[in-house]
N, C-alpha and C positions, 0 to 999 in steps of 0.2 A: 579723583586725584587732584591735588592742588600743589602748585609750586609755592614755596615760602620765600620770603624776601632774601635777596642776596645780601650777605653780611659785609663782605669785603672782597676786593678784587686786586689782582696784580700786586700782592704784597710779598716781601721776602720771606722765605721759609726759615723757621727757627733752626738754629744750628744743631739743637739736640734732637730734632725730629728726623728719624730715619725710616722711610717708608719701605714696604716690601711689596713686590708685585711679580706677576707672571708676564713675561715679555715674549710673545710669539715673534719669530722672525718674519712671518707673513700672517696677517689677520684674515686673509681671504686666499684659499688654495683650491686647486683643482681636485676633483674626486680621487684621482690616482696619485696625488702628491702627499708626502708625509707631513704629519703635524710636528713642528719643531718649535721649541720655546726655551728661553732662558728663565732662570729664577734670579731676580735681582733685588738688591737692597741698596738704598741710596737716598739722595735728596733731590727735590725739584725734578723728578722723573728722569734722573740720570743716576746710574749706579753700576756696581760691579756684578758680573754674572757668576753664579755659584754652580758647582757641579752636582750631579746626581749622587747624593750621599744618604743612604737609607737611615743612618743613625741620626740624621738631622731632621727627619720628617716622620710624622705619625700617619700621614695620609697623602697620597699622590694619585689622583684618579682622573678619569675622563668620563663625562656623562654625555650621552646623546639620546634624546628622548627619554624613554624609561630604562635604557641600558646604562650600566655603570661598570667600568673596568679599571683595574689598576694600570698605571703607566709603567711599562717595563723599563728596565735599564740596568746598567752595571755601575758599580761604585767608581766614581771619577769621570763618568760621561759628561761632556759639555759640548753642546747645550744639554741641559738636564733632561729635556724631553725630546725624543725622536721616535716616532711610532707611526705606522700606517693609519690612515683614517678608516675606521671600520665601516663607514657608510656616509652617504651625503646628508647634509643637514647642519644644524648649529651644534658645534662642539663646545662643551663647557669643561675647561681644565680646572682642577681643584687641587689645592696644595695646603696642607696644614703642617706647620713645623713642630718640632719638639720645644720644650721650655728652655729659655736662656735666662741668664742672670746678668745684671749690671749693677755696679756700685756708684752711687752719687758721691763724689769726692768734695763737692761744693754745692751749697744751696742754690746758687744762681742757675745751675743746670736744671734742677728740678723745677724751679720757678719758671724758666723759659719753656720747658716742655709742657707743664701743666697749663700755663697761660695760652700757649699756641693751640693746644688740643682741647681747650675749653674745659679744663679741670681746675679752675682757680679754687674751687671748694676744697680740693685735696690739700692745699697748703694749710688752710685753717684746720682741717681734720688732722693733719700731720702734727701740728703743734698741740692740738687738744689731746692727742694720744701720748704726748710727752716724748716724742721721738727726736733723735738728734738731727741737726741740720746738715751733717756731713757724715759719710761713712755708712749710710744705710743702703739697703739693696732692694732692687725691683726684679720681679720675674716677668718675662714677657714671651708671647707666642704670636704667630702670624697665621692668618686664614685668608688665602688668596684664591681668586677665581679669574678666569679669562674667557672671553667669547671669541671663537674662531669660526668663520664661515667655510664649510666644505661644500664645494659646488655652489648652489644657490643659497645655501645657509639657512634654509627654512627650519624653524623651530623656536622654542622659548627656553629661557633660563628658568630654573626652579630651585626651590630650597633643597639643599643637599645635606643638612644636618650638622653644619659646622657650629661651634660654640658661639661665634659671632659671624655674621654673614651679610653680604650685600647681594640682593637679588634684582637683576634687571627686570623691569616690567614692560620692556619693549625689546624688539630684535633690531639692533642697529643696522643690520644688513638687508632687511626686507621691509621694515615698517616706515611709516611716515613720521618723521621726527621734527616736523615744522613747529610743533607746539612744545618741543623739548624732549629730553630723555629722562624717563622716570625710573627711580630705583627705590627699593624697600630695604630698610636696615633692621636686622634682627640680632637679638642677644638671647641665648638659651631658648630659641624658638619663638620668643615674644617680640612684638614690635618695639622699636626704640623711637619714642616720640620726643620732640623738642631736642633733637640730638644734632651735633655738628657733623657735617659731611664736607670733606675737602675734595675739590676737583682740580686735577692737574690736566692741562690742555696743551698738547704738543702739536704745533702747526707743522705743515709740510717742510718749512725751512729749518725745523729743529727748535724754534723758539718755544719756550715753555712759560705759561702763565698759570696762576693758581687762584682759586676763589673759594669762599666759604659759603655754605648753605646750611639750612636747618630742616630737619624732618618735621612734618605736620603731625596732627593727632592720629593719623593712620600709618605713621612710620615711613612716609613717603617724602622724597625730595625730587624736584624736577629742575633740570638745568638745560640751557641752550647748548646745542652742539653744531659743528660746522663740517661740511664735506671735506674729506681728506685729512682730518685731524684725528689724533690718537688720544685716548683718555685713560686716566687713572683716577678711580674713585676710592676714597680712603675714609674710614671711620674707626675710632678707637674707643674701647671700653677701659675704664680705670676702676679698680676695686681694691679695697684694703685687705690685707692678709694679717692674720694673727700669728706671729712667730712663736715657735716652740723652743728654738735655740737662739743663741746670741747672734749668729750670722745668718739666720733665716731672713728671707725677703719680707718686707712689710707692705709692699704694694705689688699689684699685678696689672699689667696692661695687655690687652687683647686687640690685635690689629686686623681689621677686615679690609680687603681691597678687591677691586674689580677693574679689569682692563678690557678695552675694546677699541675698535676703529670705525669711524663713519666713512663709508665708501666715497670715492670721488664722484662728482656730478657726472 
């Protein structure tokens, strides 16, 4: 595994970028405590919490070892996840949303988003396709995971079959992270090489900083982490769509995220 160069640090987040993440109320819980987590959308690791609404997700699961179970709930529940931990170990919460649509009313918004998320090529492709610079639509969906330690939290993250996915290659609650925290980025089950990964780092005082990394030829990115800090890892796929009707979307973005916390010293 190799860490690639840090591209930028401590930069302002683009206004058009809205991340999605699973936000546990506690990242480390006792064996007899419930797993409780919000679903959030926002910017700079701050955002609104959304309720448990089955019409808004395709998948909401909990993986522990080889076991996989649906997260139970009733429409309107907030936090979106409240369930007993089935066993001790590393709990991996999984959430896949349904598709959403947005309309770009001005080119500057598309330019800001594609530049910030490292899709500058999409602007050239857009013009090559003869598409308008305003009034066009994008389809998007989100693919979130979160790591929670139940008891000692022993275990490992794994691939869970999401369309795009970030897989932790270390356990933040049990492993030595002195050489950094490695993640693998996938799309349709294949490694995403030379791909931008954005890291949001929330310090104990609530201060948030963000940095950009790139995956290597093995689809891996490694970044430094600090005790007591909470992290959101984000990576986005952008792909063109062929519209069949006038109002059909012409682009699709797929957002992968992973959240975890590094224990205090």
